[in-house]
N, C-alpha and C positions, 0 to 999 in steps of 0.2 A: 447242264447247268452246274452240276457238281464239279465237272471238269473245268469249267470256266472259273469257278471260285478257287479251285486248287491252283490254277495258273496265275490268277491275280494274287493269291496269297504267296505263291512262290516268287512272283516278281516283286511284291512288296517286301518279302523276307530277304531277298537278295540285296535290295537297296541299302538297308541299314548295315549289313556286314562290311561292304567296302568302306563305308563312312566310319565304322567302328575301328577297322584296321588302320585307316588313315589317321584317325584321332589317336590311336595307340602309338603309331610310329612318330607322330608329332610330339606326344608326351615323352616318349622315350628319348627322342632327339633333344628336347629341352633339358631333361634330367641329365643326359650325358654332357651337354654343354655347360650346365651349371656346375656339375661335379668337376669337369675338366678345368673350368675357370677357377673354381675354388682351390683345386689342387695346385694349379700353377701359381696362384697368389700365395698360397701357403709356402711353397718352396722358394719363391722370390723373397718373401718377407723373412723366412728362416735364414736364407743366405745373407741378407743384409744385416741381421742381428749377429750372425756368426762373424761377419767382417768387423762389426763394431766391437764385439767381445775380443777378437784377435788384436785389435788396436789397443784396447785397454790392457790386455795381457802383455803386449810389447812395452807399453808405458810402464807398467809395474816392474818389469824386469830391467828396463833400462834405468829407471830412476831409483830402483832398489829400495830406497828409504822413504816410505810414506807412512803417515800416522794411521790412516784408515785405508787399508788395502781391501780390495774386493776379491772374493773368491770367484771361481769359474762360473758359478750360477748367478753372479751379480750381487750376492749378499756380502756384507762385510766379513772379512776373515776374523775368526775368533782371536782374542789376545793370547800372547804367549808369555808364560811366566817361568822364571828360573828361581828356584828356591835355594837360598844359601843356607849353609849349616848355622846353627845357633851360635851366638856370640855371648860371652860372659866377660865383662871387664870391670875393673875397679875404677870408679869415677874420682875426679879431682875434688877432694873435700877438705875443708879447713878443720872441721871437728871430727865427728864420727865417720867411720869408713862406710862408703856407699858403693853398691854394685848395681850394674845394669845387665840384665839378661834380655836378649832380643833375638828374634828370627826374622830377618828381612827377606822379601821376595822382590825380584826385579821384573817389571813389565817391559818386554823388549819388542822390537818391531816384527821379527819373524823367528822361526825355529833355527835358521842358520846362525843368527846372532846368539841364540841360546847356546849353541854348540861352541861358538867362539868364546863366550863368557866362561864356559867350563874350562877352556884351555888357559885362561888367565886367572883362574880361581886363586892360586896362592898369592899373586900380587894384589888381587881385589880384596882378599881377606886381610892381608897386611894393612892396606890403606884404610879399610873400614875399622879395623882394630885401633889404628892410630887416631882416627876421627872420634870414635866412641870414647876412648880413654882420655881424650883431651877435654871432655865435657864435665861440668859439675852437676850435682843433683838438681840445683835450681834451674839449670838451662834445659833439662829434659823432663821437668815435672809438670809442664802444661802443654796443651795441644799446639800452640804456636812454636814452642821449642822443639817438639817432636817433628813438626812439619819442616822447620828450618834444618834439623838434623837429616831428615829424609832428602831434602834438596841438596844439601852439602855432599851426602854420600852419592847421590845420582850424578852430580857434576864430577866428582872424583873418579867414579867408575867410567864415565864417558871419556875422561881424559886418558885413562888407561887403554880403552878399546879404540877410540877414534883419534886420539892424539889431542894436543892442546888446540884450542880454538884461537883464531886470530882476533885480536882486540879484547880478549877476555882478561880481566884483572885478577891476579892471584888472591888478593884479600877481599874482593868484592863479595857481598852476600849472594848466594845462589838464587836464581829466580824460581818462583813457584811452578811455572810451566816449562817443560822441556821444549827445545827446538824440534820442529818436525823431522829433522834429519838426525837427531841424536839416537844412538843405539838403544840406550836405556831411557825409556819414557817416564818411568816412575819407580820409586823405591817404596814398597808397602811393608809395614811391620805387621806380621801375623801374631806376634807375641812381643810384649814390651813391659818389663817389670823392673822397677827401681826399688832397691832395698837399702 
């Protein structure tokens, strides 16, 4: 009887082992399929994003001048500023002498334009000096006058770098916003003192 119980126990013990092995192989197979499918989906999606990024990169290089460029990781590229040396000029005044001391910075589209501006620095400084010295103290003593001066300098520098625009009138006031394809997008004063 003891032998019969051992054989029954051995037969009952053998039955669960093949089921456990089969169940283990099925689970491993499912895990491999899920991981393989997930890996394939990852590579296919990564490839399509890379193709889209490549298209954006080609657009950015062919159009060259855009106001909001995106960097390689999809974020907007940081702005590029070119600081000009300080200017001190005598303003046009009827009575007492007045002077203007200012330090302008130019916001440009990209670093390459920053280098190009440095090549034109003598001409840019000359033009800015002419513009500044033609103003009177009353013209630059309020925020609207300072903004108009900023716009006028921006237009003058863009004419030097980009050349004159078609349809632009010489005596017309400069618009507050630059065109998207202008090299200099803004002239910002980091120092502005009228004495």
